[in-house]
DOLUM-336493 format. One record per residue (C-alpha): residue number from 0; residue in three letters; x, y, z. Coordinates in steps of 0.1 Angstrom, whole numbers, padded with zeros to 4 digits. Example, Ala and Ser with C-alpha at 12.3 -4.5 7.8 and 13.67 -1.06 7.14 Angstrom:
<nodes>
+-----+-----+-------+-------+-------+
!   n ! res !    c1 !    c2 !    c3 !
+-----+-----+-------+-------+-------+
!   0 ! Ala !  0123 ! -0045 !  0078 !
!   1 ! Ser !  0137 ! -0011 !  0071 !
+-----+-----+-------+-------+-------+
</nodes>
This chain:
<nodes>
+-----+-----+-------+-------+-------+
!   n ! res !    c1 !    c2 !    c3 !
+-----+-----+-------+-------+-------+
!   0 ! Thr !  0210 !  0009 !  0197 !
!   1 ! Ala !  0190 !  0001 !  0232 !
!   2 ! Ile !  0181 !  0036 !  0238 !
!   3 ! Ala !  0166 !  0038 !  0200 !
!   4 ! Val !  0149 !  0008 !  0202 !
!   5 ! Thr !  0131 !  0013 !  0237 !
!   6 ! Ala !  0122 !  0050 !  0223 !
!   7 ! Ala !  0106 !  0035 !  0194 !
!   8 ! Leu !  0088 !  0000 !  0214 !
!   9 ! Gly !  0085 !  0007 !  0249 !
!  10 ! Arg !  0106 ! -0009 !  0276 !
!  11 ! Lys !  0082 ! -0038 !  0284 !
!  12 ! Arg !  0088 ! -0049 !  0246 !
!  13 ! Val !  0124 ! -0040 !  0246 !
!  14 ! Leu !  0130 ! -0063 !  0276 !
!  15 ! Ser !  0113 ! -0091 !  0263 !
!  16 ! Phe !  0133 ! -0086 !  0233 !
!  17 ! Val !  0165 ! -0087 !  0254 !
!  18 ! Arg !  0158 ! -0113 !  0274 !
!  19 ! Glu !  0154 ! -0134 !  0239 !
!  20 ! Ala !  0185 ! -0120 !  0224 !
!  21 ! Thr !  0205 ! -0131 !  0255 !
!  22 ! Glu !  0192 ! -0169 !  0257 !
!  23 ! Ser !  0201 ! -0170 !  0222 !
!  24 ! Val !  0238 ! -0159 !  0228 !
!  25 ! Arg !  0238 ! -0181 !  0260 !
!  26 ! Arg !  0224 ! -0218 !  0236 !
!  27 ! Glu !  0246 ! -0211 !  0209 !
!  28 ! Ile !  0278 ! -0206 !  0232 !
!  29 ! Lys !  0268 ! -0237 !  0249 !
!  30 ! Asn !  0265 ! -0257 !  0219 !
!  31 ! Gly !  0290 ! -0237 !  0199 !
!  32 ! Arg !  0269 ! -0239 !  0167 !
!  33 ! Asp !  0271 ! -0202 !  0157 !
!  34 ! Pro !  0307 ! -0194 !  0138 !
!  35 ! Gln !  0307 ! -0159 !  0153 !
!  36 ! Ile !  0308 ! -0168 !  0184 !
!  37 ! Lys !  0327 ! -0203 !  0182 !
!  38 ! Gly !  0364 ! -0194 !  0187 !
!  39 ! Met !  0359 ! -0160 !  0198 !
!  40 ! Gly !  0367 ! -0147 !  0235 !
!  41 ! Leu !  0339 ! -0149 !  0255 !
!  42 ! Thr !  0344 ! -0118 !  0270 !
!  43 ! Arg !  0317 ! -0097 !  0289 !
!  44 ! Glu !  0323 ! -0072 !  0261 !
!  45 ! Phe !  0318 ! -0092 !  0234 !
!  46 ! Phe !  0287 ! -0110 !  0251 !
!  47 ! Leu !  0270 ! -0073 !  0252 !
!  48 ! Glu !  0280 ! -0063 !  0216 !
!  49 ! Glu !  0264 ! -0096 !  0205 !
!  50 ! Val !  0229 ! -0092 !  0227 !
!  51 ! Glu !  0229 ! -0057 !  0214 !
!  52 ! Arg !  0235 ! -0067 !  0177 !
!  53 ! Arg !  0206 ! -0090 !  0177 !
!  54 ! Leu !  0183 ! -0069 !  0196 !
!  55 ! Gly !  0189 ! -0049 !  0167 !
!  56 ! Asn !  0179 ! -0071 !  0143 !
!  57 ! Ala !  0153 ! -0081 !  0161 !
!  58 ! Trp !  0138 ! -0045 !  0157 !
!  59 ! Gln !  0144 ! -0043 !  0123 !
!  60 ! Thr !  0126 ! -0076 !  0118 !
!  61 ! Glu !  0098 ! -0058 !  0140 !
!  62 ! Arg !  0098 ! -0026 !  0117 !
!  63 ! Asn !  0098 ! -0046 !  0083 !
!  64 ! Ser !  0070 ! -0068 !  0097 !
!  65 ! Ser !  0045 ! -0034 !  0104 !
!  66 ! Leu !  0029 ! -0015 !  0077 !
!  67 ! Arg !  0052 !  0007 !  0054 !
!  68 ! Arg !  0052 !  0028 !  0028 !
!  69 ! Val !  0072 !  0017 ! -0004 !
!  70 ! Ile !  0082 !  0028 ! -0038 !
!  71 ! Asn !  0064 !  0005 ! -0066 !
!  72 ! Ala !  0092 !  0002 ! -0091 !
!  73 ! Thr !  0074 ! -0029 ! -0105 !
!  74 ! Gly !  0053 ! -0015 ! -0134 !
!  75 ! Val !  0024 ! -0032 ! -0120 !
!  76 ! Val ! -0002 ! -0006 ! -0114 !
!  77 ! Ile ! -0030 ! -0022 ! -0090 !
!  78 ! His ! -0004 ! -0040 ! -0070 !
!  79 ! Thr ! -0023 ! -0064 ! -0048 !
!  80 ! Asn !  0007 ! -0074 ! -0025 !
!  81 ! Leu !  0012 ! -0033 ! -0021 !
!  82 ! Gly ! -0022 ! -0021 ! -0015 !
!  83 ! Arg ! -0040 ! -0022 ! -0050 !
!  84 ! Ala ! -0047 !  0014 ! -0059 !
!  85 ! Pro ! -0028 !  0042 ! -0043 !
!  86 ! Leu ! -0053 !  0071 ! -0035 !
!  87 ! Ser ! -0054 !  0108 ! -0052 !
!  88 ! Glu ! -0044 !  0137 ! -0028 !
!  89 ! Asn ! -0078 !  0147 ! -0022 !
!  90 ! Ala ! -0085 !  0109 ! -0009 !
!  91 ! Lys ! -0058 !  0116 !  0015 !
!  92 ! Arg ! -0068 !  0145 !  0027 !
!  93 ! Ala ! -0103 !  0136 !  0031 !
!  94 ! Met ! -0091 !  0107 !  0051 !
!  95 ! Leu ! -0071 !  0127 !  0071 !
!  96 ! Asp ! -0107 !  0152 !  0077 !
!  97 ! Ala ! -0124 !  0120 !  0090 !
!  98 ! Ser ! -0097 !  0105 !  0112 !
!  99 ! Gly ! -0114 !  0127 !  0141 !
! 100 ! Tyr ! -0149 !  0131 !  0148 !
! 101 ! Cys ! -0172 !  0134 !  0120 !
! 102 ! Thr ! -0205 !  0134 !  0104 !
! 103 ! Ile ! -0202 !  0098 !  0097 !
! 104 ! Glu ! -0239 !  0088 !  0108 !
! 105 ! Tyr ! -0249 !  0129 !  0116 !
! 106 ! Asp ! -0273 !  0151 !  0095 !
! 107 ! Ile ! -0259 !  0187 !  0099 !
! 108 ! Glu ! -0293 !  0198 !  0081 !
! 109 ! Thr ! -0315 !  0182 !  0108 !
! 110 ! Gly ! -0297 !  0178 !  0136 !
! 111 ! Lys ! -0305 !  0143 !  0137 !
! 112 ! Arg ! -0292 !  0105 !  0132 !
! 113 ! Gly ! -0278 !  0105 !  0097 !
! 114 ! Lys ! -0278 !  0075 !  0070 !
! 115 ! Arg ! -0237 !  0059 !  0069 !
! 116 ! Gly ! -0219 !  0064 !  0035 !
! 117 ! Ser ! -0251 !  0083 !  0022 !
! 118 ! Tyr ! -0232 !  0111 !  0000 !
! 119 ! Ala ! -0210 !  0080 ! -0015 !
! 120 ! Glu ! -0239 !  0060 ! -0022 !
! 121 ! Arg ! -0255 !  0093 ! -0037 !
! 122 ! Leu ! -0226 !  0102 ! -0060 !
! 123 ! Leu ! -0222 !  0062 ! -0069 !
! 124 ! Ala ! -0259 !  0061 ! -0084 !
! 125 ! Asn ! -0255 !  0092 ! -0103 !
! 126 ! Ile ! -0222 !  0085 ! -0119 !
! 127 ! Thr ! -0236 !  0048 ! -0126 !
! 128 ! Gly ! -0271 !  0060 ! -0132 !
! 129 ! Ala ! -0283 !  0036 ! -0111 !
! 130 ! Glu ! -0318 !  0041 ! -0088 !
! 131 ! Ser ! -0298 !  0033 ! -0055 !
! 132 ! Ala ! -0263 !  0021 ! -0040 !
! 133 ! Leu ! -0250 !  0004 ! -0011 !
! 134 ! Ile ! -0214 !  0005 !  0001 !
! 135 ! Val ! -0199 ! -0029 !  0024 !
! 136 ! Asn ! -0163 ! -0037 !  0029 !
! 137 ! Asn ! -0148 ! -0058 ! -0004 !
! 138 ! Cys ! -0164 ! -0071 ! -0034 !
! 139 ! Ala ! -0164 ! -0105 ! -0022 !
! 140 ! Ala ! -0190 ! -0089 !  0008 !
! 141 ! Ala ! -0207 ! -0078 ! -0014 !
! 142 ! Thr ! -0215 ! -0111 ! -0034 !
! 143 ! Leu ! -0224 ! -0127 ! -0002 !
! 144 ! Leu ! -0246 ! -0104 !  0010 !
! 145 ! Val ! -0265 ! -0106 ! -0022 !
! 146 ! Leu ! -0268 ! -0140 ! -0025 !
! 147 ! Ser ! -0274 ! -0144 !  0015 !
! 148 ! Val ! -0303 ! -0122 !  0009 !
! 149 ! Phe ! -0317 ! -0132 ! -0026 !
! 150 ! Ala ! -0307 ! -0168 ! -0027 !
! 151 ! Lys ! -0302 ! -0183 !  0003 !
! 152 ! Gly ! -0319 ! -0222 !  0002 !
! 153 ! Ser ! -0325 ! -0214 ! -0034 !
! 154 ! Glu ! -0305 ! -0224 ! -0068 !
! 155 ! Val ! -0283 ! -0199 ! -0084 !
! 156 ! Leu ! -0277 ! -0200 ! -0124 !
! 157 ! Val ! -0241 ! -0195 ! -0132 !
! 158 ! Ser ! -0220 ! -0204 ! -0161 !
! 159 ! Arg ! -0195 ! -0229 ! -0157 !
! 160 ! Gly ! -0170 ! -0210 ! -0179 !
! 161 ! Glu ! -0175 ! -0184 ! -0147 !
! 162 ! Met ! -0165 ! -0206 ! -0118 !
! 163 ! Val ! -0133 ! -0184 ! -0110 !
! 164 ! Glu ! -0110 ! -0182 ! -0082 !
! 165 ! Ile ! -0101 ! -0142 ! -0082 !
! 166 ! Gly ! -0072 ! -0144 ! -0056 !
! 167 ! Gly ! -0069 ! -0150 ! -0022 !
! 168 ! Asp ! -0086 ! -0184 ! -0025 !
! 169 ! Phe ! -0118 ! -0163 ! -0035 !
! 170 ! Arg ! -0138 ! -0184 ! -0052 !
! 171 ! Ile ! -0173 ! -0181 ! -0065 !
! 172 ! Pro ! -0184 ! -0214 ! -0055 !
! 173 ! Asp ! -0175 ! -0211 ! -0018 !
! 174 ! Val ! -0190 ! -0178 ! -0015 !
! 175 ! Leu ! -0222 ! -0194 ! -0030 !
! 176 ! Thr ! -0219 ! -0220 ! -0006 !
! 177 ! Gln ! -0216 ! -0197 !  0023 !
! 178 ! Ser ! -0241 ! -0177 !  0015 !
! 179 ! Gly ! -0269 ! -0206 !  0018 !
! 180 ! Ala ! -0272 ! -0204 ! -0020 !
! 181 ! Ile ! -0272 ! -0237 ! -0043 !
! 182 ! Leu ! -0251 ! -0238 ! -0072 !
! 183 ! Arg ! -0262 ! -0250 ! -0103 !
! 184 ! Glu ! -0238 ! -0244 ! -0131 !
! 185 ! Val ! -0250 ! -0240 ! -0168 !
! 186 ! Gly ! -0230 ! -0247 ! -0200 !
! 187 ! Thr ! -0196 ! -0254 ! -0206 !
! 188 ! Thr ! -0161 ! -0242 ! -0201 !
! 189 ! Asn ! -0159 ! -0220 ! -0233 !
! 190 ! Arg ! -0196 ! -0218 ! -0248 !
! 191 ! Thr ! -0226 ! -0212 ! -0227 !
! 192 ! Arg ! -0260 ! -0202 ! -0245 !
! 193 ! Leu ! -0291 ! -0182 ! -0234 !
! 194 ! Ser ! -0309 ! -0216 ! -0239 !
! 195 ! Asp ! -0288 ! -0233 ! -0212 !
! 196 ! Tyr ! -0300 ! -0210 ! -0185 !
! 197 ! Glu ! -0340 ! -0212 ! -0199 !
! 198 ! Lys ! -0333 ! -0250 ! -0194 !
! 199 ! Ala ! -0320 ! -0247 ! -0161 !
! 200 ! Ile ! -0347 ! -0226 ! -0148 !
! 201 ! Cys ! -0371 ! -0245 ! -0124 !
! 202 ! Glu ! -0392 ! -0237 ! -0092 !
! 203 ! Arg ! -0358 ! -0238 ! -0072 !
! 204 ! Thr ! -0340 ! -0211 ! -0093 !
! 205 ! Ala ! -0342 ! -0178 ! -0072 !
! 206 ! Leu ! -0310 ! -0158 ! -0093 !
! 207 ! Ile ! -0291 ! -0156 ! -0123 !
! 208 ! Leu ! -0255 ! -0148 ! -0113 !
! 209 ! Arg ! -0230 ! -0133 ! -0139 !
! 210 ! Val ! -0194 ! -0131 ! -0134 !
! 211 ! His ! -0169 ! -0114 ! -0147 !
! 212 ! Pro ! -0135 ! -0134 ! -0150 !
! 213 ! Ser ! -0113 ! -0107 ! -0142 !
! 214 ! Asn ! -0079 ! -0123 ! -0140 !
! 215 ! Tyr ! -0083 ! -0146 ! -0169 !
! 216 ! Arg ! -0094 ! -0149 ! -0203 !
! 217 ! Ile ! -0108 ! -0178 ! -0224 !
! 218 ! Thr ! -0102 ! -0172 ! -0264 !
! 219 ! Gly ! -0110 ! -0192 ! -0293 !
! 220 ! Phe ! -0144 ! -0210 ! -0298 !
! 221 ! Thr ! -0165 ! -0190 ! -0275 !
! 222 ! Asp ! -0202 ! -0180 ! -0268 !
! 223 ! Lys ! -0220 ! -0161 ! -0240 !
! 224 ! Pro ! -0250 ! -0146 ! -0234 !
! 225 ! Ser ! -0255 ! -0106 ! -0237 !
! 226 ! Ile ! -0262 ! -0092 ! -0201 !
! 227 ! Gly ! -0294 ! -0077 ! -0221 !
! 228 ! Gly ! -0301 ! -0113 ! -0230 !
! 229 ! Leu ! -0299 ! -0125 ! -0195 !
! 230 ! Ala ! -0322 ! -0100 ! -0180 !
! 231 ! Ala ! -0345 ! -0107 ! -0203 !
! 232 ! Leu ! -0346 ! -0141 ! -0192 !
! 233 ! Ala ! -0344 ! -0135 ! -0156 !
! 234 ! His ! -0373 ! -0107 ! -0156 !
! 235 ! Ala ! -0396 ! -0131 ! -0175 !
! 236 ! Asn ! -0393 ! -0156 ! -0149 !
! 237 ! Gly ! -0400 ! -0135 ! -0119 !
! 238 ! Met ! -0360 ! -0132 ! -0111 !
! 239 ! Leu ! -0332 ! -0108 ! -0102 !
! 240 ! Leu ! -0300 ! -0105 ! -0127 !
! 241 ! Phe ! -0269 ! -0102 ! -0105 !
! 242 ! Glu ! -0235 ! -0091 ! -0120 !
! 243 ! Asp ! -0204 ! -0092 ! -0103 !
! 244 ! Ala ! -0182 ! -0065 ! -0125 !
! 245 ! Gly ! -0152 ! -0070 ! -0105 !
! 246 ! Ser ! -0128 ! -0045 ! -0115 !
! 247 ! Gly ! -0150 ! -0015 ! -0114 !
! 248 ! Ala ! -0149 !  0004 ! -0148 !
! 249 ! Ile ! -0169 !  0035 ! -0139 !
! 250 ! Met ! -0162 !  0051 ! -0175 !
! 251 ! Glu ! -0152 !  0035 ! -0213 !
! 252 ! Met ! -0114 !  0029 ! -0212 !
! 253 ! Asp ! -0106 !  0018 ! -0246 !
! 254 ! Asn ! -0083 !  0046 ! -0247 !
! 255 ! Leu ! -0063 !  0029 ! -0223 !
! 256 ! Gly ! -0062 ! -0004 ! -0240 !
! 257 ! Leu ! -0090 ! -0018 ! -0212 !
! 258 ! Ile ! -0114 ! -0029 ! -0240 !
! 259 ! Asp ! -0131 ! -0061 ! -0223 !
! 260 ! Glu ! -0137 ! -0046 ! -0188 !
! 261 ! Pro ! -0175 ! -0041 ! -0186 !
! 262 ! Val ! -0185 ! -0007 ! -0179 !
! 263 ! Ile ! -0210 ! -0005 ! -0147 !
! 264 ! Gly ! -0238 !  0020 ! -0163 !
! 265 ! Arg ! -0239 ! -0002 ! -0194 !
! 266 ! Ser ! -0251 ! -0029 ! -0177 !
! 267 ! Leu ! -0276 ! -0011 ! -0158 !
! 268 ! Ser ! -0289 !  0005 ! -0186 !
! 269 ! Val ! -0293 ! -0031 ! -0204 !
! 270 ! Gly ! -0312 ! -0046 ! -0174 !
! 271 ! Ala ! -0290 ! -0058 ! -0149 !
! 272 ! Asp ! -0308 ! -0054 ! -0113 !
! 273 ! Leu ! -0278 ! -0053 ! -0092 !
! 274 ! Val ! -0242 ! -0051 ! -0103 !
! 275 ! Ser ! -0211 ! -0049 ! -0078 !
! 276 ! Phe ! -0175 ! -0040 ! -0083 !
! 277 ! Ser ! -0144 ! -0031 ! -0062 !
! 278 ! Gly ! -0134 !  0004 ! -0051 !
! 279 ! Asp ! -0097 ! -0002 ! -0048 !
! 280 ! Lys ! -0089 ! -0014 ! -0084 !
! 281 ! Leu ! -0097 !  0004 ! -0115 !
! 282 ! Leu ! -0121 !  0026 ! -0101 !
! 283 ! Gly ! -0090 !  0040 ! -0082 !
! 284 ! Gly ! -0102 !  0042 ! -0047 !
! 285 ! Pro ! -0100 !  0023 ! -0012 !
! 286 ! Gln ! -0110 ! -0010 ! -0005 !
! 287 ! Ala ! -0150 ! -0015 ! -0008 !
! 288 ! Gly ! -0176 ! -0034 ! -0021 !
! 289 ! Leu ! -0202 ! -0014 ! -0040 !
! 290 ! Ile ! -0233 ! -0026 ! -0053 !
! 291 ! Val ! -0255 ! -0003 ! -0074 !
! 292 ! Gly ! -0291 ! -0012 ! -0091 !
! 293 ! Arg ! -0328 ! -0011 ! -0083 !
! 294 ! Lys ! -0340 !  0011 ! -0053 !
! 295 ! Asp ! -0365 ! -0019 ! -0039 !
! 296 ! Ala ! -0335 ! -0044 ! -0041 !
! 297 ! Ile ! -0309 ! -0025 ! -0027 !
! 298 ! Glu ! -0330 ! -0011 !  0004 !
! 299 ! Lys ! -0335 ! -0049 !  0010 !
! 300 ! Leu ! -0299 ! -0053 !  0012 !
! 301 ! Arg ! -0294 ! -0027 !  0033 !
! 302 ! Lys ! -0321 ! -0038 !  0059 !
! 303 ! Asp ! -0307 ! -0072 !  0063 !
! 304 ! Pro ! -0286 ! -0076 !  0096 !
! 305 ! Leu ! -0256 ! -0094 !  0076 !
! 306 ! Tyr ! -0252 ! -0056 !  0057 !
! 307 ! Arg ! -0240 ! -0044 !  0094 !
! 308 ! Ala ! -0213 ! -0066 !  0098 !
! 309 ! Leu ! -0199 ! -0055 !  0062 !
! 310 ! Arg ! -0206 ! -0021 !  0059 !
! 311 ! Val ! -0174 !  0002 !  0062 !
! 312 ! Asp ! -0160 !  0029 !  0086 !
! 313 ! Lys ! -0157 !  0066 !  0085 !
! 314 ! Ile ! -0121 !  0064 !  0068 !
! 315 ! Ile ! -0133 !  0043 !  0039 !
! 316 ! Cys ! -0166 !  0066 !  0035 !
! 317 ! Ala ! -0141 !  0097 !  0033 !
! 318 ! Ala ! -0119 !  0084 !  0007 !
! 319 ! Leu ! -0142 !  0068 ! -0013 !
! 320 ! Glu ! -0167 !  0100 ! -0016 !
! 321 ! Ala ! -0130 !  0121 ! -0026 !
! 322 ! Thr ! -0129 !  0094 ! -0055 !
! 323 ! Leu ! -0164 !  0096 ! -0064 !
! 324 ! Glu ! -0163 !  0134 ! -0070 !
! 325 ! Ala ! -0135 !  0133 ! -0095 !
! 326 ! Tyr ! -0155 !  0113 ! -0115 !
! 327 ! Ala ! -0188 !  0139 ! -0106 !
! 328 ! Arg ! -0165 !  0164 ! -0119 !
! 329 ! Asp ! -0152 !  0147 ! -0149 !
! 330 ! Thr ! -0115 !  0150 ! -0135 !
! 331 ! Ala ! -0106 !  0115 ! -0130 !
! 332 ! Leu ! -0077 !  0109 ! -0153 !
! 333 ! Asp ! -0065 !  0137 ! -0139 !
! 334 ! Glu ! -0069 !  0129 ! -0103 !
! 335 ! Leu ! -0064 !  0096 ! -0098 !
! 336 ! Pro ! -0030 !  0077 ! -0098 !
! 337 ! Val ! -0044 !  0045 ! -0111 !
! 338 ! Leu ! -0060 !  0061 ! -0142 !
! 339 ! Gln ! -0027 !  0083 ! -0147 !
! 340 ! Met ! -0004 !  0059 ! -0145 !
! 341 ! Leu ! -0023 !  0037 ! -0175 !
! 342 ! Ser ! -0025 !  0065 ! -0194 !
! 343 ! Ile !  0009 !  0073 ! -0196 !
! 344 ! Ser !  0020 !  0065 ! -0233 !
! 345 ! Ala !  0052 !  0049 ! -0246 !
! 346 ! Glu !  0066 !  0078 ! -0259 !
! 347 ! Met !  0059 !  0094 ! -0224 !
! 348 ! Met !  0078 !  0066 ! -0205 !
! 349 ! Glu !  0107 !  0066 ! -0228 !
! 350 ! Glu !  0113 !  0102 ! -0220 !
! 351 ! Arg !  0109 !  0101 ! -0183 !
! 352 ! Val !  0135 !  0070 ! -0182 !
! 353 ! Arg !  0155 !  0094 ! -0201 !
! 354 ! Ser !  0155 !  0118 ! -0177 !
! 355 ! Phe !  0159 !  0098 ! -0147 !
! 356 ! Arg !  0190 !  0081 ! -0159 !
! 357 ! Thr !  0205 !  0117 ! -0166 !
! 358 ! Lys !  0195 !  0128 ! -0128 !
! 359 ! Leu !  0208 !  0092 ! -0114 !
! 360 ! Glu !  0241 !  0096 ! -0136 !
! 361 ! Glu !  0249 !  0129 ! -0122 !
! 362 ! Val !  0248 !  0118 ! -0087 !
! 363 ! Leu !  0269 !  0086 ! -0093 !
! 364 ! Asp !  0304 !  0096 ! -0097 !
! 365 ! Ser !  0328 !  0077 ! -0126 !
! 366 ! Thr !  0337 !  0048 ! -0101 !
! 367 ! Ser !  0303 !  0038 ! -0099 !
! 368 ! Glu !  0292 !  0003 ! -0090 !
! 369 ! Ile !  0261 !  0004 ! -0109 !
! 370 ! Thr !  0256 ! -0003 ! -0148 !
! 371 ! Ile !  0223 !  0016 ! -0158 !
! 372 ! Glu !  0204 !  0005 ! -0196 !
! 373 ! Ser !  0175 !  0014 ! -0209 !
! 374 ! Val !  0155 ! -0015 ! -0221 !
! 375 ! Pro !  0119 ! -0019 ! -0240 !
! 376 ! Gly !  0092 ! -0037 ! -0219 !
! 377 ! His !  0054 ! -0041 ! -0205 !
! 378 ! Ser !  0040 ! -0028 ! -0174 !
! 379 ! Ala !  0008 ! -0049 ! -0159 !
! 380 ! Val ! -0028 ! -0035 ! -0152 !
! 381 ! Gly ! -0028 ! -0059 ! -0119 !
! 382 ! Gly ! -0054 ! -0068 ! -0092 !
! 383 ! Gly ! -0070 ! -0092 ! -0116 !
! 384 ! Ala ! -0080 ! -0068 ! -0140 !
! 385 ! Ala ! -0071 ! -0068 ! -0176 !
! 386 ! Pro ! -0050 ! -0099 ! -0177 !
! 387 ! Asp ! -0043 ! -0096 ! -0217 !
! 388 ! Val ! -0036 ! -0059 ! -0214 !
! 389 ! Ser !  0000 ! -0051 ! -0209 !
! 390 ! Pro !  0010 ! -0014 ! -0215 !
! 391 ! Thr !  0045 ! -0007 ! -0232 !
! 392 ! Thr !  0071 !  0009 ! -0214 !
! 393 ! Thr !  0111 !  0015 ! -0212 !
! 394 ! Ile !  0125 ! -0005 ! -0182 !
! 395 ! Val !  0155 !  0012 ! -0162 !
! 396 ! Ala !  0180 ! -0022 ! -0161 !
! 397 ! Leu !  0204 ! -0023 ! -0134 !
! 398 ! Thr !  0234 ! -0040 ! -0125 !
! 399 ! His !  0259 ! -0041 ! -0097 !
! 400 ! Arg !  0294 ! -0049 ! -0100 !
! 401 ! Arg !  0300 ! -0069 ! -0065 !
! 402 ! His !  0259 ! -0075 ! -0059 !
! 403 ! Ser !  0244 ! -0104 ! -0078 !
! 404 ! Asp !  0210 ! -0096 ! -0090 !
! 405 ! Asn !  0193 ! -0110 ! -0058 !
! 406 ! Asp !  0213 ! -0094 ! -0034 !
! 407 ! Phe !  0208 ! -0061 ! -0054 !
! 408 ! Glu !  0169 ! -0066 ! -0053 !
! 409 ! Thr !  0171 ! -0073 ! -0017 !
! 410 ! Arg !  0193 ! -0043 ! -0007 !
! 411 ! Leu !  0165 ! -0021 ! -0027 !
! 412 ! Arg !  0136 ! -0040 ! -0006 !
! 413 ! Arg !  0154 ! -0033 !  0031 !
! 414 ! Ser !  0162 !  0005 !  0019 !
! 415 ! Thr !  0143 !  0035 !  0036 !
! 416 ! Pro !  0119 !  0035 !  0021 !
! 417 ! Pro !  0115 !  0000 !  0003 !
! 418 ! Val !  0116 ! -0002 ! -0031 !
! 419 ! Met !  0099 ! -0032 ! -0051 !
! 420 ! Ala !  0115 ! -0041 ! -0082 !
! 421 ! Arg !  0117 ! -0074 ! -0104 !
! 422 ! Ile !  0144 ! -0097 ! -0114 !
! 423 ! Ala !  0149 ! -0106 ! -0151 !
! 424 ! Gly !  0178 ! -0119 ! -0174 !
! 425 ! Gly !  0206 ! -0114 ! -0141 !
! 426 ! Arg !  0193 ! -0075 ! -0135 !
! 427 ! Val !  0171 ! -0058 ! -0115 !
! 428 ! Leu !  0146 ! -0037 ! -0136 !
! 429 ! Ile !  0128 ! -0008 ! -0127 !
! 430 ! Asp !  0092 !  0005 ! -0141 !
! 431 ! Leu !  0089 !  0041 ! -0136 !
! 432 ! Arg !  0053 !  0037 ! -0149 !
! 433 ! Thr !  0047 !  0030 ! -0109 !
! 434 ! Val !  0067 !  0053 ! -0095 !
! 435 ! Ser !  0058 !  0092 ! -0088 !
! 436 ! Gly !  0078 !  0122 ! -0096 !
! 437 ! Ala !  0085 !  0129 ! -0059 !
! 438 ! Glu !  0092 !  0093 ! -0052 !
! 439 ! Glu !  0120 !  0097 ! -0081 !
! 440 ! Lys !  0140 !  0115 ! -0058 !
! 441 ! Glu !  0138 !  0091 ! -0033 !
! 442 ! Leu !  0148 !  0064 ! -0058 !
! 443 ! Ile !  0177 !  0082 ! -0068 !
! 444 ! Ala !  0190 !  0087 ! -0031 !
! 445 ! Val !  0183 !  0051 ! -0023 !
! 446 ! Leu !  0201 !  0038 ! -0054 !
! 447 ! Lys !  0229 !  0065 ! -0045 !
! 448 ! Glu !  0237 !  0047 ! -0010 !
! 449 ! Ile !  0235 !  0012 ! -0026 !
! 450 ! Asn !  0266 !  0021 ! -0047 !
+-----+-----+-------+-------+-------+
</nodes>
């Protein structure tokens, strides 16, 4: 163990772990607290073996705390804790190409300094129908930049029903405060009319903000003005309309069941001046905050000093370019994993599970400890997108004769590669919607090992 750990971590860190393990054994021998130590012969060999065992445990804990590839068998397509959108093969190759020297700020045609992200921004503008585009490191940064540049010290009108907490303690009111803008709530939680915005406009008003409530829905007795209506009101009063569209639906997604996600190009076509959205949700790319809209407004954002602190690096630019190229050539549904997963029908899922069960049963002998069932269920879009959409799926439900559901799930989670599953009704649930074909083989190997 010591040799393997030293090779992985280096001599200096291993010595630190050995000292910590040695001291912990000494303390527990002295206090007699550890049942594994208490009453055993305290020989030199036992002492060394115990230190080595703890060194191995410390190494495993260290490995588990680092960034690792996992198999997502939860059925949550845009899983925030597991990295949101898995990237396409083209995006992965583009990131590798950009990992060395690359043309991040160099123009090959002129031999002079170029503009960071210029190609991705042109793609974004062309795909959405915008005059121009800008890329920052996430959607919160996009909102912060827009409000800081256009509304610092002034009022921003927001519907009370859109004062959302998107996740990870990211709250729209907090971003407004941080930007220096002054929040002015209008309407009520469930009903906000155009007249509510009109009555609230005064000489201090600089901006109307429309926020898509990505991770929740208000149903029943509701009302809100259209983007076109808000845009007309804003422009009549010499202001901008800014929409935080959240998940970033570039194209119509009705055929995927996502009928309530704002399509970016549509918002622009009816008058929104600026629209921001995420790169790593429904778009299917890397983490980024994307801003599209009027050229004069985008250029004002670009020239602000805050933009430099929020801009993305070469790796993100490369992955985003490859993702947007798929939309530009109309191959997004075939290339981007998020869209592929969401487009799998219930019938296709049932067939995948049937095939998976056959393969799994072939590697597990008749004395297998694992019981396999197929049960109906639902996947989730995840990432705060479409909370009321749950694609129908077929679940692989597993039980183990010797291990409880919690112990079984823990063994999956600590396997190589780690497998993330769900627990319900005393069973471990595997949803293959979020498991690729190549990962199915790894998943079967993991289950065979646990068996």
